[in-house]
N, C-alpha and C positions, 0 to 999 in steps of 0.2 A: 649232881650228875653222876650216874652210875659208873660210866666208863669215860675217863678223860683221855680219849684218843688224841694223838698228835701226829703231824706229818712225820713220816719215817717209820711209824709203827706198822706191823703187819695188819692188814685189814682183816677184821673178823670174818671167818668163813661162814657160809650159810647154805641152806637148802630151802628154797621157797617156790611157790607156785607162780609162774609167769603167765600173764594173760596178754594177748595181742601180738602184733607183728607176726613173726614166724611161729609163735607158740599157741595161736588160735585161742580156744576157750580155756586152755590151761595145760602147762607142762611144768614139771619140777626142774629147776635149774640150780646149780651150785656155783658159788663164786669161782671155784677151781676150774669149772668148765671154760672160763674165759682167760686163763693164764696165757700170757703172751699178748694180751690186748689191754688197752686202756679202758677202764670201766668208770662211768659216772653214775653214782647212786644218789638219787635225790629223794629225800624223805619229805613228805608233805602231810598236812593234817587230815584232809578229807576230800574224797571225790566230789566233783561238781559243786564246790563252794566258790565264792567269788575269787579269793586270792589264789586258790589252787588251780582254778580254771585259767586265770591270767598267766600263771607260771607254766602250766602245761601247754597252753596255746603258743606262748612265746617260744618255748622249746620246739614245738611242732613247726613253727614258721621258720626256724633257723636250723632245723634238724640236718639238712644237707651239709651245712657248715660243720656240724659236729662230726658227721660221718667222714668228711674230708680230712679230719684230724685223726681218722682211724679209731674213733672211740665208740663204745657202746654206751647207751644210756638206759637206765631203769628207774622209773618212778616207784616209790615204795610208800604204802600207807597200810593202816590196819583194817582197811575196808575189805569186803568179801570179793572173791573173783567175779561174782555177778555184778556187783557195783562197778568194778573196774571195767568190765566189758561194756556196760552202758556208757560210762565216762569216755572210753576210747571211741565208741561208735558215735556218740553225740558230737564230739569235737574232732573226729578224724585224726586221732593221735597215731603217729607212725612208729612209736616206740612202745615196748612192753611195760606193763606195770606189774609189780610184785605184790602179792597179797601176804600180809603179815598179821593175820588174825590172832596168832598165838603171842604176838608182841616180842618174839625172839630177836628179830633184827633191830627194832627200835631200842630194845634193852641193850643188846650187844654193842650197838653204835652210840649208846649214851644219849639218844634223842627223845626218850620217853621221859618227860619232865613235868613238874608241877606248873600249871598255868593258872591265870586268874582272869575272869571276865565278870564285869559288874559286881566285883567284890566276892564272887564265888570262886573257890579254888577247886581245881580238877586236874587230872592227869591227861596229857595229850602229847602229840608228836610235835617236836620243835622242827620248824622248817630248816633243814640243813642238807648240805651236799658234800659228798666225799668223792674225790677224784683218786682212783686207784691205779697205780702204775702196772705195767705188764708183769712185773715180778711179784705182784701181790701186796706191795707196801703202799701206804697212804701218801700221796703226793701233796694234796691240799684238802683243807676242810673249810667250808663256808657255813657258819652258824647264823641262825636268825636272819636268813636271807629274805630280802624284799622280793616279792613275786615278780615285779616288773624289772628288776635288776639281775635276776638269777641267770638267765641265759647268757647275757653279755659277760658276766663274771666267769662263767664256765668256759666260754669260747676264748676269752682272753687268757685264761689259765692254760688251756690246751695249746694255744698258739705259742706259749712260752714254756713248752714242755722240756724238762730235763729228765732223761731216762734214769 
């Protein structure tokens, strides 16, 4: 793993194109734009695939609870803004997705990893979530998240928030 981030570390800053919610077809956002807010960054492999759809729709269905915790959520994959837009529209996702076509975020957060399917090795995004405190440090990290358990883990973590 390129970067072995741990809770308490400063979250790697970024500049990325956000699609959806208040960002429409795309606006550049920086992690520093959200200083003073809790930010949930969830990395997922690919738009509109079975596991990623389960994960996104579960978050969609409990999104009001996340907002009650005063947290912002961003899904992140290496898919294009156009792919994100279709994914958002198809499943009525109420949160923005960040496009990381350059792989800068997946590399900086250490989630661009070697995977294996049917004996073939390839590089891809590890399904992982980072909860970032308002001061910009990492509160929690969930690696190799199961799509159907992701939202409950995040909400439980936010409910036990220590600033």
